[in-house]
ZAKOLPA-36921 format. One record per residue (C-alpha): residue number from 0; residue in one letter; x, y, z. Coordinates in steps of 0.001 Angstrom, whole numbers. Layout:
# ZAKOLPA-36921
<node n="NUM" res="A" x="X" y="Y" z="Z"/>
...
END
This chain:
# ZAKOLPA-36921
<node n="0" res="X" x="37807" y="106402" z="1445"/>
<node n="1" res="X" x="38767" y="102897" z="2529"/>
<node n="2" res="X" x="39633" y="100061" z="163"/>
<node n="3" res="X" x="40044" y="96334" z="765"/>
<node n="4" res="X" x="41743" y="93843" z="-1533"/>
<node n="5" res="X" x="39529" y="91636" z="-3696"/>
<node n="6" res="X" x="40062" y="87926" z="-3141"/>
<node n="7" res="X" x="41827" y="85952" z="-5886"/>
<node n="8" res="X" x="40868" y="82305" z="-6420"/>
<node n="9" res="X" x="42086" y="79329" z="-8431"/>
<node n="10" res="X" x="39824" y="76381" z="-9222"/>
<node n="11" res="X" x="36636" y="78248" z="-8317"/>
<node n="12" res="X" x="33756" y="76186" z="-9720"/>
<node n="13" res="X" x="30140" y="76958" z="-10582"/>
<node n="14" res="X" x="28557" y="75739" z="-7341"/>
<node n="15" res="X" x="30926" y="77551" z="-5005"/>
<node n="16" res="X" x="30876" y="80716" z="-7121"/>
<node n="17" res="X" x="27085" y="80859" z="-7059"/>
<node n="18" res="X" x="26889" y="80026" z="-3360"/>
<node n="19" res="X" x="29582" y="82392" z="-2057"/>
<node n="20" res="X" x="29886" y="85171" z="-4633"/>
<node n="21" res="X" x="26991" y="85441" z="-7103"/>
<node n="22" res="X" x="24356" y="85025" z="-4381"/>
<node n="23" res="X" x="25800" y="87915" z="-2360"/>
<node n="24" res="X" x="26967" y="89987" z="-5351"/>
<node n="25" res="X" x="30527" y="89754" z="-4035"/>
<node n="26" res="X" x="33450" y="90439" z="-6398"/>
<node n="27" res="X" x="36210" y="87911" z="-6913"/>
<node n="28" res="X" x="39168" y="87425" z="-9258"/>
<node n="29" res="X" x="39335" y="84106" z="-11078"/>
<node n="30" res="X" x="42966" y="83249" z="-11695"/>
<node n="31" res="X" x="42175" y="80499" z="-14184"/>
<node n="32" res="X" x="38677" y="81004" z="-15642"/>
<node n="33" res="X" x="40288" y="81759" z="-19023"/>
<node n="34" res="X" x="43123" y="79240" z="-18714"/>
<node n="35" res="X" x="41892" y="77096" z="-21617"/>
<node n="36" res="X" x="41125" y="79949" z="-23984"/>
<node n="37" res="X" x="43327" y="80126" z="-27104"/>
<node n="38" res="X" x="43169" y="83911" z="-26653"/>
<node n="39" res="X" x="45453" y="83855" z="-23614"/>
<node n="40" res="X" x="48347" y="82698" z="-25804"/>
<node n="41" res="X" x="47217" y="83927" z="-29197"/>
<node n="42" res="X" x="46167" y="87540" z="-28651"/>
<node n="43" res="X" x="49590" y="89152" z="-28597"/>
<node n="44" res="X" x="50304" y="92703" z="-29682"/>
<node n="45" res="X" x="51938" y="91572" z="-32918"/>
<node n="46" res="X" x="49236" y="89041" z="-33793"/>
<node n="47" res="X" x="46427" y="91551" z="-33357"/>
<node n="48" res="X" x="48316" y="94157" z="-35344"/>
<node n="49" res="X" x="49221" y="91778" z="-38194"/>
<node n="50" res="X" x="45730" y="90327" z="-38553"/>
<node n="51" res="X" x="43409" y="93227" z="-37790"/>
<node n="52" res="X" x="45573" y="96326" z="-37986"/>
<node n="53" res="X" x="43684" y="97689" z="-40988"/>
<node n="54" res="X" x="40441" y="98213" z="-39024"/>
<node n="55" res="X" x="39659" y="101860" z="-38298"/>
<node n="56" res="X" x="38706" y="102278" z="-34650"/>
<node n="57" res="X" x="37099" y="105148" z="-32673"/>
<node n="58" res="X" x="39099" y="106553" z="-29759"/>
<node n="59" res="X" x="38104" y="108562" z="-26706"/>
<node n="60" res="X" x="40128" y="110984" z="-24587"/>
<node n="61" res="X" x="39563" y="112479" z="-21140"/>
<node n="62" res="X" x="37247" y="115139" z="-22596"/>
<node n="63" res="X" x="34675" y="112412" z="-23250"/>
<node n="64" res="X" x="32227" y="114047" z="-20820"/>
<node n="65" res="X" x="32808" y="117657" z="-21828"/>
<node n="66" res="X" x="29354" y="119163" z="-22462"/>
<node n="67" res="X" x="28360" y="120411" z="-25872"/>
<node n="68" res="X" x="28228" y="118934" z="-29350"/>
<node n="69" res="X" x="31097" y="116516" z="-28678"/>
<node n="70" res="X" x="29563" y="115051" z="-25508"/>
<node n="71" res="X" x="30250" y="111303" z="-25418"/>
<node n="72" res="X" x="31476" y="111070" z="-29008"/>
<node n="73" res="X" x="34885" y="109796" z="-30210"/>
<node n="74" res="X" x="37803" y="112204" z="-30132"/>
<node n="75" res="X" x="39355" y="110757" z="-33262"/>
<node n="76" res="X" x="39731" y="107624" z="-35378"/>
<node n="77" res="X" x="42895" y="105697" z="-36106"/>
<node n="78" res="X" x="44048" y="102506" z="-37794"/>
<node n="79" res="X" x="44012" y="99738" z="-35201"/>
<node n="80" res="X" x="47690" y="98884" z="-35858"/>
<node n="81" res="X" x="48744" y="102480" z="-35145"/>
<node n="82" res="X" x="46703" y="102614" z="-31962"/>
<node n="83" res="X" x="48208" y="99340" z="-30716"/>
<node n="84" res="X" x="51701" y="100685" z="-31348"/>
<node n="85" res="X" x="50834" y="103878" z="-29492"/>
<node n="86" res="X" x="49472" y="102267" z="-26319"/>
<node n="87" res="X" x="52184" y="99615" z="-26294"/>
<node n="88" res="X" x="55072" y="102033" z="-26279"/>
<node n="89" res="X" x="53978" y="105266" z="-24587"/>
<node n="90" res="X" x="51458" y="106711" z="-22142"/>
<node n="91" res="X" x="48326" y="108218" z="-23673"/>
<node n="92" res="X" x="44865" y="109123" z="-22457"/>
<node n="93" res="X" x="43306" y="107648" z="-25598"/>
<node n="94" res="X" x="41098" y="104588" z="-25077"/>
<node n="95" res="X" x="38973" y="102328" z="-27235"/>
<node n="96" res="X" x="35754" y="101027" z="-25705"/>
<node n="97" res="X" x="32241" y="99904" z="-26603"/>
<node n="98" res="X" x="33427" y="99313" z="-30165"/>
<node n="99" res="X" x="32405" y="95812" z="-31172"/>
<node n="100" res="X" x="35570" y="94685" z="-32918"/>
<node n="101" res="X" x="34033" y="91222" z="-33270"/>
<node n="102" res="X" x="31680" y="92535" z="-35950"/>
<node n="103" res="X" x="34748" y="93388" z="-38015"/>
<node n="104" res="X" x="36796" y="90355" z="-36972"/>
<node n="105" res="X" x="34286" y="87577" z="-36125"/>
<node n="106" res="X" x="37026" y="84936" z="-36091"/>
<node n="107" res="X" x="38167" y="86337" z="-32750"/>
<node n="108" res="X" x="35125" y="84751" z="-31122"/>
<node n="109" res="X" x="36682" y="81325" z="-31757"/>
<node n="110" res="X" x="39429" y="82150" z="-29262"/>
<node n="111" res="X" x="37336" y="82335" z="-26088"/>
<node n="112" res="X" x="34256" y="80658" z="-24645"/>
<node n="113" res="X" x="31442" y="81892" z="-22430"/>
<node n="114" res="X" x="31705" y="80577" z="-18853"/>
<node n="115" res="X" x="29148" y="78132" z="-17497"/>
<node n="116" res="X" x="29322" y="79452" z="-13930"/>
<node n="117" res="X" x="26072" y="81407" z="-14307"/>
<node n="118" res="X" x="23199" y="81837" z="-16726"/>
<node n="119" res="X" x="22267" y="84800" z="-18855"/>
<node n="120" res="X" x="25419" y="85608" z="-20825"/>
<node n="121" res="X" x="24764" y="88086" z="-23654"/>
<node n="122" res="X" x="26582" y="86161" z="-26359"/>
<node n="123" res="X" x="25940" y="88808" z="-28997"/>
<node n="124" res="X" x="27704" y="91539" z="-27033"/>
<node n="125" res="X" x="31280" y="90726" z="-26075"/>
<node n="126" res="X" x="33458" y="93836" z="-25973"/>
<node n="127" res="X" x="37170" y="94535" z="-25888"/>
<node n="128" res="X" x="38698" y="97551" z="-24178"/>
<node n="129" res="X" x="42106" y="99049" z="-25035"/>
<node n="130" res="X" x="43983" y="101863" z="-23321"/>
<node n="131" res="X" x="47396" y="103419" z="-22828"/>
<node n="132" res="X" x="49377" y="103592" z="-19627"/>
<node n="133" res="X" x="47827" y="106117" z="-17275"/>
<node n="134" res="X" x="44469" y="106303" z="-19021"/>
<node n="135" res="X" x="41472" y="105926" z="-16745"/>
<node n="136" res="X" x="37774" y="105125" z="-16876"/>
<node n="137" res="X" x="35524" y="107394" z="-14835"/>
<node n="138" res="X" x="33770" y="105961" z="-11809"/>
<node n="139" res="X" x="30489" y="104450" z="-13032"/>
<node n="140" res="X" x="28317" y="101365" z="-13020"/>
<node n="141" res="X" x="27368" y="99631" z="-16251"/>
<node n="142" res="X" x="24304" y="101177" z="-17820"/>
<node n="143" res="X" x="22646" y="97851" z="-18673"/>
<node n="144" res="X" x="23113" y="96573" z="-15096"/>
<node n="145" res="X" x="24818" y="93372" z="-16272"/>
<node n="146" res="X" x="27277" y="91354" z="-14255"/>
<node n="147" res="X" x="30672" y="91711" z="-15946"/>
<node n="148" res="X" x="33510" y="89208" z="-16287"/>
<node n="149" res="X" x="36600" y="91223" z="-17255"/>
<node n="150" res="X" x="39613" y="89249" z="-18497"/>
<node n="151" res="X" x="42955" y="91014" z="-18858"/>
<node n="152" res="X" x="45578" y="90265" z="-21518"/>
<node n="153" res="X" x="49359" y="90837" z="-21619"/>
<node n="154" res="X" x="49613" y="93619" z="-19013"/>
<node n="155" res="X" x="48068" y="94939" z="-15780"/>
<node n="156" res="X" x="44968" y="96939" z="-14961"/>
<node n="157" res="X" x="43837" y="98382" z="-11621"/>
<node n="158" res="X" x="40148" y="98244" z="-10769"/>
<node n="159" res="X" x="38421" y="99926" z="-7815"/>
<node n="160" res="X" x="34886" y="98795" z="-6916"/>
<node n="161" res="X" x="32152" y="100173" z="-4676"/>
<node n="162" res="X" x="28964" y="98226" z="-3845"/>
<node n="163" res="X" x="25526" y="99726" z="-4512"/>
<node n="164" res="X" x="25055" y="100548" z="-807"/>
<node n="165" res="X" x="27816" y="103144" z="-1212"/>
<node n="166" res="X" x="25995" y="104964" z="-4017"/>
<node n="167" res="X" x="25016" y="107838" z="-1735"/>
<node n="168" res="X" x="28714" y="108786" z="-1495"/>
<node n="169" res="X" x="29441" y="108541" z="-5238"/>
<node n="170" res="X" x="28058" y="111931" z="-6348"/>
<node n="171" res="X" x="26130" y="110273" z="-9166"/>
<node n="172" res="X" x="25102" y="112628" z="-11936"/>
<node n="173" res="X" x="21317" y="112386" z="-12385"/>
<node n="174" res="X" x="20005" y="110657" z="-15523"/>
<node n="175" res="X" x="23392" y="108945" z="-15926"/>
<node n="176" res="X" x="25365" y="106120" z="-14292"/>
<node n="177" res="X" x="28422" y="108358" z="-13922"/>
<node n="178" res="X" x="30420" y="110019" z="-11155"/>
<node n="179" res="X" x="33199" y="112524" z="-11746"/>
<node n="180" res="X" x="35076" y="111891" z="-8501"/>
<node n="181" res="X" x="38752" y="111183" z="-9202"/>
<node n="182" res="X" x="39300" y="108012" z="-7186"/>
<node n="183" res="X" x="43098" y="108324" z="-7339"/>
<node n="184" res="X" x="43098" y="111937" z="-6155"/>
<node n="185" res="X" x="39696" y="112722" z="-4655"/>
<node n="186" res="X" x="38970" y="116387" z="-3990"/>
<node n="187" res="X" x="37456" y="116105" z="-519"/>
<node n="188" res="X" x="36673" y="119812" z="-448"/>
<node n="189" res="X" x="34407" y="119347" z="-3460"/>
<node n="190" res="X" x="33272" y="115802" z="-2613"/>
<node n="191" res="X" x="33388" y="115564" z="1209"/>
<node n="192" res="X" x="30976" y="112623" z="1460"/>
<node n="193" res="X" x="33371" y="110490" z="-573"/>
<node n="194" res="X" x="35572" y="110253" z="2533"/>
<node n="195" res="X" x="33015" y="107782" z="3908"/>
<node n="196" res="X" x="33103" y="105486" z="889"/>
<node n="197" res="X" x="34175" y="101881" z="1489"/>
<node n="198" res="X" x="35158" y="99744" z="-1454"/>
<node n="199" res="X" x="37535" y="97191" z="-2912"/>
<node n="200" res="X" x="40470" y="97178" z="-5278"/>
<node n="201" res="X" x="42658" y="94773" z="-7213"/>
<node n="202" res="X" x="45194" y="94630" z="-10002"/>
<node n="203" res="X" x="44287" y="92058" z="-12617"/>
<node n="204" res="X" x="47084" y="90540" z="-14657"/>
<node n="205" res="X" x="47319" y="88514" z="-17851"/>
<node n="206" res="X" x="44783" y="85686" z="-17897"/>
<node n="207" res="X" x="42932" y="86781" z="-14751"/>
<node n="208" res="X" x="39193" y="87499" z="-14773"/>
<node n="209" res="X" x="37450" y="89930" z="-12422"/>
<node n="210" res="X" x="33789" y="89358" z="-11610"/>
<node n="211" res="X" x="32109" y="92772" z="-11244"/>
<node n="212" res="X" x="28623" y="92240" z="-9776"/>
<node n="213" res="X" x="25584" y="93936" z="-11253"/>
<node n="214" res="X" x="25274" y="97680" z="-10455"/>
<node n="215" res="X" x="28642" y="97849" z="-8672"/>
<node n="216" res="X" x="30518" y="101092" z="-9227"/>
<node n="217" res="X" x="33947" y="100717" z="-10823"/>
<node n="218" res="X" x="36920" y="102886" z="-11648"/>
<node n="219" res="X" x="39606" y="101518" z="-13968"/>
<node n="220" res="X" x="43202" y="102576" z="-14420"/>
<node n="221" res="X" x="45579" y="101206" z="-17046"/>
<node n="222" res="X" x="48722" y="100508" z="-15014"/>
<node n="223" res="X" x="50334" y="99602" z="-18329"/>
<node n="224" res="X" x="49035" y="99941" z="-21854"/>
<node n="225" res="X" x="46926" y="96896" z="-22561"/>
<node n="226" res="X" x="43573" y="95355" z="-23325"/>
<node n="227" res="X" x="40814" y="93227" z="-21865"/>
<node n="228" res="X" x="37716" y="91294" z="-22837"/>
<node n="229" res="X" x="34353" y="91948" z="-21195"/>
<node n="230" res="X" x="31664" y="89255" z="-21115"/>
<node n="231" res="X" x="28300" y="90295" z="-19740"/>
<node n="232" res="X" x="25560" y="88295" z="-18046"/>
<node n="233" res="X" x="22158" y="89138" z="-16614"/>
<node n="234" res="X" x="20039" y="86493" z="-14905"/>
<node n="235" res="X" x="17392" y="88823" z="-13459"/>
<node n="236" res="X" x="14391" y="90396" z="-15160"/>
<node n="237" res="X" x="14456" y="93193" z="-12595"/>
<node n="238" res="X" x="18001" y="94255" z="-13447"/>
<node n="239" res="X" x="17247" y="93961" z="-17181"/>
<node n="240" res="X" x="14321" y="96338" z="-16712"/>
<node n="241" res="X" x="16485" y="98734" z="-14726"/>
<node n="242" res="X" x="19113" y="98610" z="-17453"/>
<node n="243" res="X" x="16550" y="99479" z="-20119"/>
<node n="244" res="X" x="15379" y="102421" z="-18017"/>
<node n="245" res="X" x="18967" y="103634" z="-17591"/>
<node n="246" res="X" x="19594" y="103486" z="-21329"/>
<node n="247" res="X" x="16344" y="105306" z="-22114"/>
<node n="248" res="X" x="16818" y="108163" z="-19650"/>
<node n="249" res="X" x="20416" y="108637" z="-20729"/>
<node n="250" res="X" x="19587" y="108696" z="-24440"/>
<node n="251" res="X" x="16512" y="110908" z="-24096"/>
<node n="252" res="X" x="16975" y="113091" z="-21018"/>
<node n="253" res="X" x="20733" y="113418" z="-20511"/>
<node n="254" res="X" x="21771" y="113753" z="-24146"/>
<node n="255" res="X" x="18744" y="115885" z="-24941"/>
<node n="256" res="X" x="19394" y="118334" z="-22102"/>
<node n="257" res="X" x="23065" y="118463" z="-23034"/>
<node n="258" res="X" x="22126" y="119592" z="-26523"/>
<node n="259" res="X" x="19785" y="122241" z="-25110"/>
<node n="260" res="X" x="21863" y="123557" z="-22203"/>
<node n="261" res="X" x="25467" y="122430" z="-22760"/>
<node n="262" res="X" x="27699" y="123377" z="-19785"/>
<node n="263" res="X" x="24711" y="124579" z="-17768"/>
<node n="264" res="X" x="23321" y="121027" z="-17810"/>
<node n="265" res="X" x="26563" y="119622" z="-16416"/>
<node n="266" res="X" x="26592" y="122283" z="-13690"/>
<node n="267" res="X" x="22999" y="121444" z="-12786"/>
<node n="268" res="X" x="23819" y="117728" z="-12578"/>
<node n="269" res="X" x="26789" y="118445" z="-10320"/>
<node n="270" res="X" x="24653" y="120545" z="-7978"/>
<node n="271" res="X" x="21992" y="117843" z="-7737"/>
<node n="272" res="X" x="24645" y="115188" z="-7106"/>
<node n="273" res="X" x="26201" y="117272" z="-4312"/>
<node n="274" res="X" x="22865" y="117803" z="-2571"/>
<node n="275" res="X" x="22031" y="114092" z="-2665"/>
<node n="276" res="X" x="25462" y="113075" z="-1364"/>
<node n="277" res="X" x="25141" y="115357" z="1663"/>
<node n="278" res="X" x="21486" y="114575" z="2414"/>
END
């Protein structure tokens, strides 16, 4: 596996972004896209805890993909204030994701604005992600095939990206958008084709925004406990259609077969992924 650093830019405007990055689906880190957001100063640990700490939130651990009845369901629930205290002060594998906190705290949407650098932002679906130091997000690409603008707050997060032309080395589980290769410690005996993978990496810090192009694979590691905001955009009917297909096959085929076969379904997916990677 070989990784290059993702470029970081200040003052990157709409025209240049579309010409040099969006057109070629090339990732970039905006150092100041969120500079004028109230959120960059306002969303501190204490402020979030004091104002929204009563909300009960679902949390996921590393057994998120364990087959069986608990496949892709929350590990536990916790008061938001207690979870913030946990991830702020100690390592934990627990993460909060794809929980629309804005439905419970709509006033948070006043603290950021959707960029004007491209069309197609899904303004009804902003998401925040929270995790403790050392927690990770499995290698995957986003199921709806959106372009993602990920803004980090307070702390640091490491992101590793692979373009779609590297998909043959990712050991993608069929009927999902997931890979179970550990990017930090890849098992090359089990995943030999991953040696050939060529990608990019960066560490995003407070106030920085990473552009993750549509269908790019990404692996995320919380260098420190922290949180980020994800804004999604899709300006292509083709990628919207692909996203709908991904969601359908996952909901119907993958979850259905998991209920029927449990661990045998995971083993079958791994075998198919290995054959495709070595083809």
